[in-house]
DSSP file (Angstrom, degrees, kcal/mol; ACC not computed):
  #  RESIDUE AA STRUCTURE BP1 BP2  ACC     N-H-->O    O-->H-N    N-H-->O    O-->H-N    TCO  KAPPA ALPHA  PHI   PSI    X-CA   Y-CA   Z-CA
    1    1 A X              0   0    0      0, 0.0     2,-0.1     0, 0.0    43,-0.1   0.000 360.0 360.0 360.0 138.2   78.6   17.4   29.7
    2    2 A X        -     0   0    0     41,-0.2    40,-0.3     1,-0.1     2,-0.2  -0.374 360.0-135.6 -83.2 166.4   79.6   20.0   27.1
    3    3 A X     >  -     0   0    0     58,-0.2     4,-1.5    -2,-0.1     3,-0.5  -0.633  29.3 -96.0-117.2 175.9   80.7   19.1   23.6
    4    4 A X  H  > S+     0   0    0      1,-0.2     4,-2.9    -2,-0.2     5,-0.2   0.795 119.2  64.1 -60.4 -28.8   83.3   20.1   21.2
    5    5 A X  H  > S+     0   0    0      1,-0.2     4,-2.8     2,-0.2    -1,-0.2   0.906 101.1  48.3 -65.2 -41.2   80.9   22.6   19.6
    6    6 A X  H  > S+     0   0    0     -3,-0.5     4,-2.5     2,-0.2    -1,-0.2   0.914 113.8  47.5 -64.2 -42.0   80.7   24.7   22.7
    7    7 A X  H  X S+     0   0    0     -4,-1.5     4,-2.5     2,-0.2    -2,-0.2   0.941 114.5  45.1 -65.4 -47.3   84.4   24.7   23.1
    8    8 A X  H  X S+     0   0    0     -4,-2.9     4,-3.0     2,-0.2     5,-0.3   0.921 113.7  50.3 -63.1 -43.6   85.0   25.6   19.5
    9    9 A X  H  X S+     0   0    0     -4,-2.8     4,-2.5    -5,-0.2     5,-0.2   0.930 112.1  47.0 -60.8 -46.0   82.3   28.3   19.5
   10   10 A X  H  X S+     0   0    0     -4,-2.5     4,-1.2    -5,-0.2    -1,-0.2   0.923 114.9  46.6 -62.2 -45.1   83.7   29.9   22.7
   11   11 A X  H  <>S+     0   0    0     -4,-2.5     5,-2.3    -5,-0.2     4,-0.5   0.925 115.4  45.3 -63.8 -46.2   87.2   29.9   21.3
   12   12 A X  H ><5S+     0   0    0     -4,-3.0     3,-0.8     1,-0.2    -2,-0.2   0.871 108.5  54.8 -70.0 -37.2   86.2   31.3   17.9
   13   13 A X  H 3<5S+     0   0    0     -4,-2.5    -1,-0.2     1,-0.3    -2,-0.2   0.796 110.8  47.4 -67.7 -25.4   84.0   34.0   19.3
   14   14 A X  T 3<5S-     0   0    0     -4,-1.2    -1,-0.3    -5,-0.2    -2,-0.2   0.553 112.5-124.1 -88.6  -8.0   86.9   35.2   21.3
   15   15 A X  T < 5 +     0   0    0     -3,-0.8     2,-0.3    -4,-0.5    -3,-0.2   0.801  57.4 150.6  73.0  29.9   89.2   35.0   18.3
   16   16 A X      < -     0   0    0     -5,-2.3    -1,-0.2    -6,-0.2    -2,-0.1  -0.689  44.3-127.2 -97.0 147.5   91.7   32.7   20.0
   17   17 A X     >  -     0   0    0     -2,-0.3     4,-2.6     1,-0.1     5,-0.2  -0.359  35.7-103.7 -74.6 168.0   93.9   30.2   18.4
   18   18 A X  H  > S+     0   0    0      1,-0.2     4,-2.7     2,-0.2     5,-0.2   0.902 124.2  52.4 -60.7 -39.0   93.9   26.7   19.7
   19   19 A X  H  > S+     0   0    0      2,-0.2     4,-2.3     1,-0.2    -1,-0.2   0.933 110.6  46.2 -62.6 -46.3   97.2   27.4   21.4
   20   20 A X  H  > S+     0   0    0      2,-0.2     4,-2.2     1,-0.2    -2,-0.2   0.912 114.9  46.8 -63.5 -43.4   95.9   30.5   23.1
   21   21 A X  H  X S+     0   0    0     -4,-2.6     4,-2.5     2,-0.2     5,-0.3   0.927 111.1  51.6 -65.5 -44.2   92.6   28.9   24.2
   22   22 A X  H  X>S+     0   0    0     -4,-2.7     4,-2.6    -5,-0.2     5,-2.2   0.908 111.4  47.8 -59.7 -42.8   94.4   25.8   25.6
   23   23 A X  H  <5S+     0   0    0     -4,-2.3    -1,-0.2    -5,-0.2    -2,-0.2   0.913 111.6  50.2 -64.5 -42.1   96.8   28.0   27.6
   24   24 A X  H  <5S+     0   0    0     -4,-2.2    -2,-0.2     1,-0.2    -1,-0.2   0.892 117.7  39.1 -63.0 -40.0   93.9   30.0   29.0
   25   25 A X  H  <5S-     0   0    0     -4,-2.5    -2,-0.2    -5,-0.1    -1,-0.2   0.800 112.6-115.7 -82.6 -30.5   92.0   26.9   30.0
   26   26 A X  T  <5S+     0   0    0     -4,-2.6     2,-0.3     1,-0.3    -3,-0.2   0.792  73.6 111.9  97.7  33.7   94.9   24.9   31.2
   27   27 A X  S   <S-     0   0    0     -5,-2.2    -1,-0.3    -6,-0.1     2,-0.2  -0.816  71.3 -89.0-126.6 170.7   95.0   22.0   28.8
   28   28 A X     >  -     0   0    0     -2,-0.3     4,-2.1     1,-0.1     5,-0.2  -0.484  26.9-126.6 -79.8 152.7   97.4   21.0   26.1
   29   29 A X  H  > S+     0   0    0      1,-0.2     4,-2.6     2,-0.2     5,-0.2   0.875 111.6  56.3 -63.1 -37.2   97.0   22.3   22.5
   30   30 A X  H  > S+     0   0    0      2,-0.2     4,-2.3     1,-0.2    -1,-0.2   0.900 106.3  49.0 -62.1 -41.9   97.1   18.6   21.3
   31   31 A X  H  > S+     0   0    0      2,-0.2     4,-2.3     1,-0.2    -1,-0.2   0.924 111.4  49.6 -63.8 -44.1   94.2   17.7   23.6
   32   32 A X  H  X S+     0   0    0     -4,-2.1     4,-2.9     1,-0.2     5,-0.2   0.922 110.5  50.3 -61.0 -43.7   92.2   20.7   22.4
   33   33 A X  H  X S+     0   0    0     -4,-2.6     4,-2.1     1,-0.2     6,-0.2   0.914 110.7  49.5 -60.5 -43.2   92.9   19.8   18.8
   34   34 A X  H  X>S+     0   0    0     -4,-2.3     5,-1.9     2,-0.2     6,-1.7   0.867 112.2  48.5 -64.4 -36.7   91.8   16.2   19.4
   35   35 A X  H ><5S+     0   0    0     -4,-2.3     3,-1.0     4,-0.2    -2,-0.2   0.956 113.6  44.9 -66.9 -50.6   88.6   17.4   21.1
   36   36 A X  H 3<5S+     0   0    0     -4,-2.9    -2,-0.2     1,-0.3    -1,-0.2   0.812 113.1  51.9 -65.9 -29.0   87.7   19.8   18.3
   37   37 A X  H 3<5S-     0   0    0     -4,-2.1    -1,-0.3    -5,-0.2    -2,-0.2   0.596 115.4-115.7 -81.7 -11.6   88.5   17.2   15.7
   38   38 A X  T <<5S+     0   0    0     -3,-1.0    -3,-0.2    -4,-0.6    -2,-0.1   0.528  85.3 115.5  90.4   6.1   86.2   14.7   17.4
   39   39 A X  S   <S+     0   0    0     -5,-1.9     2,-0.4    -6,-0.2    -4,-0.2   0.772  81.1  30.3 -78.1 -25.8   89.0   12.2   18.3
   40   40 A X  S    S-     0   0    0     -6,-1.7    -2,-0.3    -9,-0.1     2,-0.2  -0.969  79.2-128.4-131.5 148.4   88.4   12.7   22.0
   41   41 A X        -     0   0    0     -2,-0.4     2,-0.6     1,-0.1   -38,-0.1  -0.535  38.7 -93.4 -87.3 161.2   85.3   13.7   24.0
   42   42 A X        -     0   0    0    -40,-0.3    -1,-0.1    -2,-0.2     2,-0.1  -0.654  45.9-145.2 -75.8 117.9   85.3   16.5   26.5
   43   43 A X     >  -     0   0    0     -2,-0.6     4,-2.7     1,-0.1     5,-0.2  -0.331  23.7-109.5 -78.6 165.3   86.1   15.0   29.9
   44   44 A X  H  > S+     0   0    0      1,-0.2     4,-2.4     2,-0.2     5,-0.2   0.883 120.9  54.9 -60.0 -38.1   84.6   16.3   33.1
   45   45 A X  H  > S+     0   0    0      2,-0.2     4,-2.0     1,-0.2    -1,-0.2   0.924 110.0  44.0 -62.2 -46.8   88.0   17.7   34.0
   46   46 A X  H  > S+     0   0    0      2,-0.2     4,-2.4     1,-0.2     5,-0.2   0.916 111.8  54.3 -65.6 -42.7   88.2   19.7   30.8
   47   47 A X  H  X S+     0   0    0     -4,-2.7     4,-2.4     1,-0.2    -2,-0.2   0.914 109.3  47.9 -56.5 -44.7   84.6   20.8   31.1
   48   48 A X  H  X S+     0   0    0     -4,-2.4     4,-2.3     1,-0.2    -1,-0.2   0.883 109.7  52.5 -65.6 -38.4   85.4   22.1   34.6
   49   49 A X  H  X S+     0   0    0     -4,-2.0     4,-2.6     2,-0.2    -2,-0.2   0.900 110.6  47.7 -64.8 -40.0   88.5   23.9   33.4
   50   50 A X  H  X S+     0   0    0     -4,-2.4     4,-1.9     2,-0.2    -2,-0.2   0.936 111.9  48.8 -66.1 -46.1   86.6   25.7   30.7
   51   51 A X  H  X>S+     0   0    0     -4,-2.4     5,-2.1    -5,-0.2     4,-0.6   0.890 114.7  46.1 -63.4 -37.7   83.8   26.7   33.1
   52   52 A X  H ><5S+     0   0    0     -4,-2.3     3,-0.6     3,-0.2    -1,-0.2   0.924 110.7  51.7 -68.7 -44.0   86.3   28.1   35.6
   53   53 A X  H 3<5S+     0   0    0     -4,-2.6    -2,-0.2     1,-0.2    -1,-0.2   0.829 122.7  31.1 -63.1 -32.1   88.4   29.9   33.0
   54   54 A X  H 3<5S-     0   0    0     -4,-1.9    -1,-0.2    -5,-0.2    -2,-0.2   0.360 104.0-122.9-108.9   3.7   85.3   31.7   31.6
   55   55 A X  T <<5 +     0   0    0     -4,-0.6     2,-0.3    -3,-0.6    -3,-0.2   0.931  66.5 136.6  52.4  49.7   83.3   31.9   34.8
   56   56 A X      < -     0   0    0     -5,-2.1     2,-0.2    -6,-0.2    -1,-0.2  -0.808  52.3-124.8-120.6 161.4   80.4   30.0   33.1
   57   57 A X     >  -     0   0    0     -2,-0.3     4,-1.7    -3,-0.1     5,-0.1  -0.602  31.5-109.6 -95.9 166.7   78.1   27.3   34.2
   58   58 A X  H  > S+     0   0    0      1,-0.2     4,-1.9    -2,-0.2     5,-0.1   0.840 121.7  58.8 -64.1 -31.0   77.7   24.0   32.2
   59   59 A X  H  > S+     0   0    0      2,-0.2     4,-1.5     1,-0.2    -1,-0.2   0.902 102.7  52.6 -63.2 -40.4   74.2   25.3   31.3
   60   60 A X  H  > S+     0   0    0      1,-0.2     4,-1.4     2,-0.2    -1,-0.2   0.918 109.1  49.5 -59.5 -43.1   75.8   28.3   29.7
   61   61 A X  H  X S+     0   0    0     -4,-1.7     4,-1.9     1,-0.2    -1,-0.2   0.829 104.2  58.0 -68.9 -31.5   78.1   26.1   27.7
   62   62 A X  H  X S+     0   0    0     -4,-1.9     4,-2.1     1,-0.2    -1,-0.2   0.868 102.6  56.0 -63.6 -34.8   75.1   24.0   26.5
   63   63 A X  H  X S+     0   0    0     -4,-1.5     4,-2.4     1,-0.2    -2,-0.2   0.919 104.5  51.8 -61.1 -43.6   73.7   27.2   25.1
   64   64 A X  H  X S+     0   0    0     -4,-1.4     4,-2.8     1,-0.2     5,-0.2   0.892 106.6  55.4 -60.0 -39.1   76.9   27.7   23.1
   65   65 A X  H  X S+     0   0    0     -4,-1.9     4,-2.5     1,-0.2    -1,-0.2   0.947 109.4  45.7 -55.8 -50.5   76.4   24.1   21.8
   66   66 A X  H  X S+     0   0    0     -4,-2.1     4,-2.2     1,-0.2    -2,-0.2   0.911 114.0  47.7 -63.0 -44.3   72.9   24.9   20.6
   67   67 A X  H  X S+     0   0    0     -4,-2.4     4,-2.5     2,-0.2    -1,-0.2   0.927 112.6  48.9 -63.9 -45.5   74.0   28.2   18.9
   68   68 A X  H  X S+     0   0    0     -4,-2.8     4,-2.6     1,-0.2     5,-0.2   0.922 110.9  49.8 -62.6 -44.6   77.0   26.7   17.2
   69   69 A X  H  X S+     0   0    0     -4,-2.5     4,-2.0    -5,-0.2    -1,-0.2   0.915 112.6  47.2 -62.7 -42.4   74.9   23.8   15.8
   70   70 A X  H  X S+     0   0    0     -4,-2.2     4,-2.1    -5,-0.2    -1,-0.2   0.908 111.9  50.9 -63.5 -41.9   72.3   26.1   14.5
   71   71 A X  H  X S+     0   0    0     -4,-2.5     4,-2.2     1,-0.2    -2,-0.2   0.914 110.4  48.4 -63.1 -43.6   74.9   28.4   12.9
   72   72 A X  H  X S+     0   0    0     -4,-2.6     4,-2.4     1,-0.2    -1,-0.2   0.879 110.5  51.4 -66.9 -37.8   76.6   25.4   11.2
   73   73 A X  H  X S+     0   0    0     -4,-2.0     4,-2.0    -5,-0.2    -1,-0.2   0.898 110.2  50.0 -64.1 -40.1   73.3   24.1    9.8
   74   74 A X  H  X S+     0   0    0     -4,-2.1     4,-1.6     2,-0.2    -2,-0.2   0.907 110.8  48.8 -64.3 -43.0   72.5   27.5    8.4
   75   75 A X  H  X S+     0   0    0     -4,-2.2     4,-1.0     1,-0.2    -2,-0.2   0.917 110.9  50.0 -63.4 -44.2   75.9   27.8    6.8
   76   76 A X  H  < S+     0   0    0     -4,-2.4     3,-0.3     1,-0.2    -1,-0.2   0.870 109.4  51.5 -64.7 -36.4   75.6   24.4    5.2
   77   77 A X  H  < S+     0   0    0     -4,-2.0    -1,-0.2     1,-0.2    -2,-0.2   0.859 108.0  53.1 -66.5 -34.5   72.1   25.2    3.8
   78   78 A X  H  <        0   0    0     -4,-1.6    -1,-0.2     1,-0.2    -2,-0.2   0.703 360.0 360.0 -74.5 -20.2   73.5   28.4    2.3
   79   79 A X     <        0   0    0     -4,-1.0    -1,-0.2    -3,-0.3    -2,-0.1   0.492 360.0 360.0 -74.9 360.0   76.3   26.6    0.5
């Protein structure tokens, strides 16, 4: 299962707003906001919608998770 980090990383690297990303994937903006804020976990349904919208595998999205987490740790250390 992918995490909010993969979703946020994918959205931000493409330069999309939450509204634009939600529309592209086929979920509500409110759900996306709740996922990125940590109030909701990424469901299997949302995970499948993201992988279909971007023609990615879940393994690809796990890679985004790892990259995003490393990037955030680096930024926090630099502050």
